[in-house]
Backbone bond lengths (Angstrom), bond angles and torsions (degrees), N, CA, C in turn:
res aa  C-N    CA-C-N  psi(-1)  N-CA   C-N-CA  omega(-1)  CA-C   N-CA-C  phi
1 X - - - 1.466 - - 1.573 107.92 -
2 X 1.260 111.68 141.70 1.489 119.05 175.30 1.546 111.97 -122.38
3 X 1.305 115.64 156.90 1.458 117.71 179.36 1.529 106.65 -149.11
4 X 1.338 117.22 146.58 1.379 128.07 173.71 1.470 114.32 -142.71
5 X 1.320 117.67 141.05 1.484 123.71 178.91 1.437 106.50 -98.29
6 X 1.452 113.15 140.93 1.450 118.45 -174.56 1.574 103.87 -135.35
7 X 1.256 117.62 142.35 1.516 120.16 168.81 1.500 113.75 -104.42
8 X 1.309 114.75 120.25 1.367 119.39 -173.62 1.538 112.49 -75.07
9 X 1.376 117.25 123.57 1.512 120.74 -174.56 1.541 113.00 -110.26
10 X 1.323 116.10 -5.36 1.432 119.83 176.33 1.531 107.56 -61.44
11 X 1.341 120.42 131.39 1.356 125.21 -179.82 1.570 114.00 -59.24
12 X 1.322 116.40 -28.13 1.522 123.28 -175.33 1.507 105.48 -100.07
13 X 1.276 124.94 5.32 1.483 123.00 -175.96 1.501 111.27 66.34
14 X 1.335 113.78 -159.53 1.441 123.98 178.41 1.468 110.91 -93.38
15 X 1.328 118.10 90.28 1.423 117.71 -172.26 1.577 105.18 -111.76
16 X 1.345 120.73 -163.67 1.527 122.90 -165.92 1.484 112.47 -62.99
17 X 1.291 120.39 -46.12 1.490 119.62 -176.35 1.509 114.84 -65.46
18 X 1.314 120.32 -51.56 1.489 120.03 178.02 1.500 109.88 -72.53
19 X 1.401 117.65 -30.95 1.416 115.65 175.15 1.582 114.76 -65.03
20 X 1.216 113.18 -36.70 1.475 114.54 173.71 1.467 115.51 -62.45
21 X 1.315 117.41 -39.50 1.483 122.79 172.44 1.522 111.36 -59.46
22 X 1.348 114.95 -43.54 1.481 119.10 -176.48 1.541 104.72 -62.67
23 X 1.356 120.42 -50.55 1.441 126.34 -171.80 1.561 109.30 -62.26
24 X 1.315 116.84 -40.51 1.506 122.39 179.76 1.510 106.38 -65.29
25 X 1.344 114.73 -44.20 1.480 117.15 -177.89 1.597 108.89 -66.55
26 X 1.273 119.02 -40.93 1.416 122.35 -180.00 1.544 112.83 -62.87
27 X 1.337 116.04 -32.93 1.502 123.95 175.00 1.593 112.26 -67.76
28 X 1.293 120.79 -14.15 1.343 120.97 -177.49 1.557 110.88 -83.25
29 X 1.304 116.54 -13.51 1.515 121.24 179.47 1.456 112.48 -101.29
30 X 1.359 111.55 151.43 1.582 118.19 176.40 1.520 111.73 -73.25
31 X 1.297 117.17 -24.40 1.475 123.05 -173.69 1.551 110.28 -71.87
32 X 1.368 110.65 153.29 1.460 118.04 175.58 1.545 102.72 -77.49
33 X 1.427 116.45 136.48 1.424 120.51 178.47 1.497 106.11 -121.87
34 X 1.351 115.62 133.81 1.425 122.07 174.16 1.536 113.07 -133.47
35 X 1.323 123.50 152.74 1.440 126.30 -177.90 1.506 103.63 -131.89
36 X 1.320 112.94 138.82 1.563 123.18 -176.41 1.511 104.86 -125.98
37 X 1.337 114.08 135.39 1.470 119.19 178.52 1.598 110.37 -92.61
38 X 1.189 118.80 179.28 1.441 119.95 -177.90 1.509 114.67 -66.94
39 X 1.265 119.31 -15.91 1.469 124.72 176.66 1.549 110.96 -88.10
40 X 1.250 116.98 5.37 1.505 117.96 -178.99 1.555 117.77 82.30
41 X 1.324 116.72 3.79 1.481 119.94 177.82 1.493 108.73 -78.36
42 X 1.284 116.58 129.08 1.520 121.22 -173.66 1.584 106.43 -122.26
43 X 1.290 115.66 130.69 1.466 122.45 -178.72 1.530 109.93 -133.63
44 X 1.411 114.41 160.94 1.409 119.01 174.65 1.575 109.82 -65.44
45 X 1.322 113.07 135.66 1.455 120.97 176.25 1.496 113.75 -75.39
46 X 1.302 117.74 -5.12 1.450 120.68 -178.46 1.539 112.06 -102.25
47 X 1.293 116.57 7.77 1.524 122.09 178.10 1.532 111.98 -116.52
48 X 1.272 118.17 109.83 1.458 118.69 178.48 1.557 116.86 -56.76
49 X 1.320 112.61 -44.59 1.514 116.21 177.31 1.479 111.71 -59.84
50 X 1.315 118.16 -46.65 1.455 121.60 -177.46 1.552 109.38 -63.83
51 X 1.253 113.83 -40.89 1.521 123.03 -177.32 1.565 105.27 -61.27
52 X 1.341 118.26 -51.78 1.358 121.31 -178.76 1.522 114.92 -66.88
53 X 1.357 115.59 -21.07 1.480 119.90 -179.32 1.530 108.59 -69.58
54 X 1.362 118.86 -16.64 1.507 118.69 177.49 1.473 115.30 -72.31
55 X 1.347 116.51 -20.78 1.442 119.25 176.85 1.517 113.31 64.35
56 X 1.251 115.31 52.24 1.483 125.00 -175.10 1.469 107.73 -78.43
57 X 1.312 118.73 112.95 1.559 121.53 174.80 1.541 112.04 -104.95
58 X 1.319 114.11 175.95 1.343 118.45 171.99 1.449 115.63 -61.09
59 X 1.337 116.80 133.16 1.444 122.95 -178.87 1.566 117.45 91.93
60 X 1.365 110.27 -4.05 1.463 122.84 -177.89 1.554 107.55 -73.18
61 X 1.281 114.62 144.02 1.454 121.35 169.46 1.543 113.84 -99.97
62 X 1.327 116.47 121.96 1.413 115.20 -179.47 1.633 104.29 -122.13
63 X 1.337 110.38 161.44 1.387 122.21 172.15 1.528 111.99 -116.52
64 X 1.399 111.86 133.14 1.500 114.39 179.62 1.522 102.59 -116.35
65 X 1.368 111.03 132.26 1.480 120.01 178.23 1.485 110.31 -117.21
66 X 1.261 116.69 136.11 1.434 123.34 175.65 1.595 108.45 -127.24
67 X 1.262 112.48 146.72 1.541 114.78 -179.94 1.575 107.04 -153.67
68 X 1.308 117.62 114.91 1.366 127.34 -178.22 1.456 117.17 155.01
69 X 1.341 117.50 -166.02 1.496 122.61 -171.71 1.449 109.13 -67.42
70 X 1.294 124.18 -34.14 1.438 125.22 -174.14 1.569 108.97 -119.91
71 X 1.353 115.49 39.79 1.417 122.47 -179.11 1.510 115.06 -64.61
72 X 1.307 117.32 -41.26 1.509 116.50 176.70 1.516 112.71 -63.35
73 X 1.258 116.62 -49.35 1.492 118.70 -179.81 1.466 110.25 -60.25
74 X 1.346 116.87 -45.99 1.471 118.54 178.57 1.478 113.84 -61.20
75 X 1.297 121.64 -40.42 1.414 124.44 -178.73 1.607 109.76 -66.61
76 X 1.304 117.52 -36.96 1.351 121.85 -175.85 1.544 106.03 -70.06
77 X 1.326 114.62 -51.03 1.556 115.87 -174.09 1.504 112.47 -64.78
78 X 1.401 115.33 -38.04 1.461 122.83 -176.42 1.566 108.03 -65.90
79 X 1.361 113.65 -52.74 1.431 118.56 -176.23 1.589 114.69 -61.79
80 X 1.332 110.70 -37.65 1.502 118.57 178.33 1.510 109.08 -64.14
81 X 1.401 117.43 -41.05 1.406 120.67 177.35 1.479 111.69 -59.85
82 X 1.359 119.32 -46.31 1.461 125.92 -177.92 1.525 108.12 -60.21
83 X 1.273 117.11 -40.90 1.537 121.75 -177.11 1.489 108.79 -68.59
84 X 1.211 118.13 -41.82 1.480 123.18 -174.76 1.537 115.94 -95.50
85 X 1.339 123.13 -8.49 1.374 126.80 -170.56 1.528 110.32 -57.77
86 X 1.350 111.78 141.17 1.485 124.12 176.78 1.497 108.98 -119.49
87 X 1.300 113.28 168.26 1.491 120.64 178.33 1.457 104.11 -71.42
């Protein structure tokens, strides 16, 4: 299992459009993907509704967890997306 912390810089946070891109990207990997908000709530990274339930706003710190055969690649691509995501 790998984990990486990311600070959300998108002014609108992680809302539907970028959340959907994240979920679709997460589904391309064989590894299990989870996202945790600053309050310690952890959800599946492949569920848009669960991801949105975290209420991730600009400036929030989130942790992305990956576990599986392609966990390193998954973690790198998913965290890079969160860092660079746009509306």
